[in-house]
N, C-alpha and C positions, 0 to 999 in steps of 0.2 A: 575443611576444604569442601566447597560446593561443586557438584558436577552439573554442567549445563547441557543443552541439547546437542544433537549431532548435526553436522553440516556436510555438504558435498565437498566444499573447498574452504579451507581456512587460509587467509593471506595475512602474513605478519609484516606490517610496514606499508606505507602509503606513498613512498617517493617515486622516482622515475621508473623503478621496476614494479614495485607492488601496486602503485596507483594506476599505471598503465595496464597492468594485468587485470586488475579489478574491472576497469572499464571494458576490457576485451571480453570478459566472461559474463558481465552483468546481464546482457540480454538473453543469455542461454536459458534462463528460467531455473537454473540450479541454485540450490540454497548455499549462499556464500556468506561467510563471516570475515570481516576485516578488523584486525586488531592493530591499534596504533598507540604507541607509548605516550605520544604527545597529544595536545589539544589542538583545536583550530587556532592558528596564530591570530591574536586579537587585532581588530581593525581600530587603530588609535593614532593620534597625532605623532607619537614617537616612531611610527613606521618610517617617517621621513626625516628623522632627526639624526644628524651625523654623530652627535654626542651619545645619543642612546644606542645607536646601532654599532658604531665603531669604537667609541671610547669605553662605554659602559657594558658592551656585550649583552644588551638587553634580551636578545633573541638567541643567544648562545647558551649551550648547556653549561652547568657548573660542575659537571663531572670532572674528576681528576684521574688521568691515566699515568703510566710511567714509561720512561724510555729505557733504552738498553743499559744505561748506567744507573737506573733507579731514580732519575730526576723526574719531577712532576711535569706532566703534559696537560695543558688546558686546550682540548681539541676545538678547532674552529667550526663546530657544527651545532645545529640545534635540532630538537625533537619536536616536530609539528606535523600536522596533517599536510601532506605534500613533501615532507622531508626536506632535503637540501634545495629542492627546486623553489622553495619559497623565497630564497634570497639569491639564487643564482643569477648570473648575468644574462642567461637565455641564449648563449651562443651554441647552437646545435649543429654539429658537424657530423657527416659520415666519416668513418675511418677511410683513409686512402686505400685503393685497391691493393697496393703492394703491402700495406700494413698487415694483411692477412697471411702474407708469405713469410718465410724466414728471411730476416734482414740482418746484415752484418753491421753491428754498431761499433763505434770506436772502442768501447769497453764490453766486449762479448757479443752475444747473439740474441736477437729478439726472435723467439720461436714462432714457427708457423702455427696458424690456427687450424683446427680440424675441419672447420667449415670455411668457405671462402666468401668473397664479397657478393657474388651472385646469389648466395643463400640468404643474405640479409637485404639485398637491394629492394625487393618488393615491400619489405617491412619498413625500411628506411622511408620509402615513399609514403606509406600510410602514416608513419609517425610524424613526418613533416606536415602532413595534412591535419592530423589531430592537434598538434601543438602549434599550428598556424605559423610555420617558419617562413620568414621573408628573406629572399635572396635572389641571385641572378646567376643563371647557368653560363658557363663558358669563359669566365674571367680568371678563375683559380687555376694555375698551371698544374696543380697536383690533383685536381678534382676527379673522382672516379666516374665511370660512365653513368649517365642518367637517361631514363626513357623520355623525360620531358622536363621543362623548366619548373622552378618552384611554383607552388600554388599561389603564393602571395608575393607581391613585388618587393624589391629591395628597399631597405630603409635609407632614405636620401642623406647625403652628407651636408653638414652646415658649412658655411663659407671657408673657414680656416681648414677644415678637413678636406674639402674639395680642392683647395690649393695644394695640400700635401699629396693628394691622390695624383694630380697632374705632375707634380715635381718628381714623385717616385716613377711615374711612367717615363719622364724625360731621362731618368737614369737607367732606363731599361728594365725596371722592375715591373711586376704584374700585380698591382694591388687589386683587391676585389671587395665587394660588399660582404660584410660579416653576416652570416645567416642567423637571424634573430627570431626568437619566439615571443613576440609581443602582439597585443591586440591593436594594431595601428592601421588606420585608414587615412593615408595622406591625400588621396583623391577627393574624398568626401569627409573632410576633417570634422564636420559637425556630427558625423556618425561614429567617429573614432573613440574607442574606449581609452586607448593610450594617448597621453598629452605630451609625449616627448620631454619629460621632466628630467631634472638633474639628480633624481634619487631613485635609480633603477638598479644599477649594477651593485650587488651586495646588500641592497635594501629590500625589505618586504614591500609589496605594492599596495598602497592605501586604497587604491580604487580597483583592485583586481584586474589590472590591465596587462599583467604579465601572464603568459601562457605557462602555467605550472601544473604539477600533478594534482594539486588540490582543486584548483579552479576548472581545469579542462577534463579531469578524469573523476575524482572522487565525488564532487558535488553533483555532477550529472548522474553518476552511478547510484547515488542515494535515493533517486526517484524510483528505483526498482524495488518492488515489495519483497523480492527474493534475496535482497542484499541487506545485511545488517553491519553497521559500523560501530565499534566501541572505541572511543578515545580514552586517553589516560589509562591504557591497559598495557602494562609492561610484561612481556613474556619472559619468564625466567628460566624455563626448562621445557624440553620436549621429552615425553615418556614414550617407550616402545613396548611392543608385545613381548612375550616370553622368548620368542624366537629371535627378536631384534630386527625382524625384517620390515616392520611397519611402525610408523608413529601412531600411537593410540591416544595420546593425550597432549594437549597444549596447556601448560600451567602458566596462568597470568595473574598478576596482582592488580586488582581493581578496587579503588577506594579503600585500600588497607586490608582487603580480603583476598584470599587466594581462590581462584576459580579454575576449573578444569573444563576444556573444550575438546571435542573430538571431531575428526573429519575424515572423509575417504581420502582426500588429498590435502597435504599440508605444504604451504609455500612460504619460504623464508625470504624476506626482502628488507633487511634491516640496515643495508650498507655493508660493504665488504668487511669492515672491522667488527661491527656488532653481530653480523650473521655468523662469522667465524667463532666469535666469543659465545654465542648462544649454542652452537653445535658442541663446542668444547665443554661448556658448563653442563651439557646434557649427558655427559658420560654415565654409563651404567654397566652392569655386569656383562652384558652382551657387547657393549662398545666401550671398553675401558679407557680408550684414548680420546673419547668424544664421538658423537654421531657422525657417520659417514667418513670416518677417519682411519679405516684400516690401512690406507696408504701413507698415513702420517703426513698428509699434505694440507689438511685443514689449517688455516691460519698462515701457511707459508706462501711465499711469492707475492707478498704485499707490495703494491705500487701505488704512487700517488702523484706522479709527474714531478719533474723539476720545474719550479715555478719562480718567476721573478717579476718585479714591477720596476719600470723605468719612468722617471719623471724628467722631461726635457724642458729646460727653461731657455727662452730666447727673448729678443727685444720685440718680437711680434706678439701682439695681444691676441688672445684666444677667447672669443666670446661664445664659443660653442656651449650649448646647454646639454644636448643629448650627443655625447661624443662617440659612443661605442658603435661605430658603423663601418670600420674599415679593417682589413686584415691583410697579411702578407705571408705567403708560403714559399717564396723563392728560395729559401735556405732549408726547407723541410728535409730534403735529401742530401744537403751539403752545399758546397760551392766549388768553383775551380780551385784545384790544389788541395781540397779537403773532401774526400769521397765518403764521408760518413754523415748520417742524419744529424741535423743540428736542432731543428725545432720550428715552432709556430709562433707567429707574432700577431697580436691584435690590439686594438685600442681598448683602454679601460674606460669606464664611466668617468666623467669629468671630476677630478679631485678638487677639493676646496681647501681653504686655509686651515680648517679644523682637522682635516685629514692629514695635511702636511705636518701639523703641530704634533701628531702622534709619533713621528719619526725624527724629530729634531730636538735639540736641547731645549729645555723648558724656558731658557732665557731668551729664545728667539723672539724678536719683536712681532706683535700681532700685525702691525702694518706691513712689515716686510713679507710676512706669510701671505697676506692678501694680495700684495703686488705680485708675488711669485705665482700664486694660484691663477691669476688673470693671464699669465704668460706661459703657462705650462701646457704641454701635450703629454699625455699619460698612456703608458703602454703595458701590456701583459704578455709575458713570454712563457711558453711551456716547452719542455723537452722530455724525451722519453727516458724513463728509468727502466732498467733491465730487471726482469724477474729474478730473484735470488731467494733460494730456499731458506736462508738465514734471516731475510727480512720478513718478519712474521708477527702475528698477533698471538699472544698467550694470555692465559687467565690464571691468576693465583689468588686464592682467598676472595674470589669474587671480583677482583680488580683487573682491569685490562692493562696489559703492557704491550706497547708498540715498539718492537725491536727492529729499528730501521736505520740503515746506513746508506746515504745517497750513493749512487753509482752513475757511470756514463756522464760525469760532470764536465770533463774538458770540452766536449763539443757544445755544451750548453753555455759555458762561459764564453766560448768563441762567438756564439750567437749574440750574446749580450754586447760584447765588444763590437761586433759587426754592425749591430743596430745603432749603437751610440755613434759609431763613425759615419753611418749612412745619414742619420738625423743631423749630425754636425754639418755635413756637406750640404744637405738640403736647406737647413736653417740659415746657413751663411752663403748661400748661392749669390754670386755677384759682389761679395764683400771682401775687402782686402784682409781685414783683421777679424778672425772669428770671435763672435760675441754670443756664445751659448754655453750652457752647462747641463750636464746629464748625471743624474743620480740613480743608482740601481740598488735593489735589495733582493737577494735570494730569500725566498720565504722559508721559515723554519719548519720543523716537523709538525707543528700544530695545524699547518695548512693542509688539510686532508680532503678538500672538496672533491677532488678527482680520484678518490680511493677505488682501486680495483684489485683483482687477484684474490687470493686466500682460499678459494674453492674452484680452481680452474676446471674447465670441462675438457673432455678428451675421450678417446676410445679405449685406453688402457687403465683399468682400475688400479694398477699398481702405481701410476704416476699422476692420476687425476682424481678429483672428488666427484665430479658430475659426469654423466654421459652427454651425448650431443643434444638431448632434449632438456638438459639442465636438471635431470633427475639424479639423485644420489645413487652411485653404483651400489652402495651397501644397503639401501632401503628401497622398498617398492613404491612408497607413496610420498616421498619427501623431495621437494624441488627447491632451487635457489634461483631467484631471478633478478638480483641486483648486479652490481659490477663485479661481484666475487668471481664470476665465471671467466673473466678475461685471462687469456694466457700471456698477453703482452699489453703494454699500456698505450702504444703509439704515442702521438704527441698532440692530439687534438682532444677537446673536451669529450668525455665518454658518455655524456647523458643521452644523446640520440641513439647510440648503440645499445645502451641499456633499455631504452624504450622500445626500439625495434625488436630486440631479443624478447622482451616481455610479450610483445604481440606474437612473435613466432612461437614461443612456448605456450602462449594462450591457445593457439590453434591446436597444438598437440594435446593440451588438456581437454579441450572441447571434444576432440575425437575420442579420447580416452573415456570421458564421462558418458558420451553417447553409446559407446561400445558396452559399457557396464550397466546401462540403464535397464 
């Protein structure tokens, strides 16, 4: 085992948390090492191939985990510079102001956060600017307070979506522009990096026009001579001092060899599943249950959202190319007669016949699928899953097990039914006989793009893993800055909150580094 040089900060992971943090710290002049288990995602024609991306899983890991019954799980994630942001849909939401408070769910309680919306608000603002989020203030009925409108204008609706927008408003709903992190300039299209293509949501961007943690954070960071990035460096274990109070070594496998790195501060940002797994695999004499785990909370309270896709078919042709522009939060906190949160609704990227073929019998005629795809409008629904200590990440013989049982399901199914009913009414407006069909699918455990929890932050070391600065209670120099710190999942995409928190923690680290200089 070779031992490398010492750094001021070591960051493990380059996704929404690690990538944003690296960007925040890069200009400090401090000596920073970034370790990423993946490579740069290759720029190649298959980036925009439905078969390669969705059927063949070209950019998805071939790792196999297990579920609570011992069955294999093939997690829907990939390991690349930029993490999951390389293929995300780019919908960047602030949590609702009330999401930070205790919320009564149909199935239990969503706990209060130890910090509130106002603690994150300035960092939300900065994160929206860094990731070039396009949106419009004042349309979303659940929108938290903002000091000013989005820095970038909303992404316009194409004709079929504009029709739906008006139809929803006639029904008394309050649709709004989906906040999107893309490099789009509709005013001066010749200057736009984004071309509004049909291969955005779920695809890597062949032309780097998606604002992700790789393009917006890591690549600019690499221009700093004080920053070193090592790709294809899988961190397998963290070592501590004899006292167990500080991490003294980061053990990584690089090109088949084991190397050890040391840093004054070590930051874990591997995603909530892999961050918990790394801490558990790093158990030693001083930390027999795993690092930062005197509370026995590492790996517990895993959440990933309840998620569903709805494909709506009608006689109306949908020629939309870039469909992911509209969202609905009217049912976020419930509806008349049902006073419990139900969830969030947004458009998906436009599905095509090859995507539909993945979820229908193989005997389905190709022509029928093409006809259906031309007439579909496609939706993505998310609902809040409640933290449960038994929903957890464990590691046995080096393999990750994800022990997860969905909860709070009834209000989410109500949301699915409500949205099917609403779409049926809108699609058949003025028609005596309804001619439309709606197909829904609740996504299985493999869908972990919204993974949070496992290392929740709090003020009590007996019930939390991290303090309010996301430093481990049990160690003096270990931080976690991905979605692991979430006490609850809310019902909107967690990416922007992870980014904002990384900026917040980055400021605490800058103050710490200056104080010890």
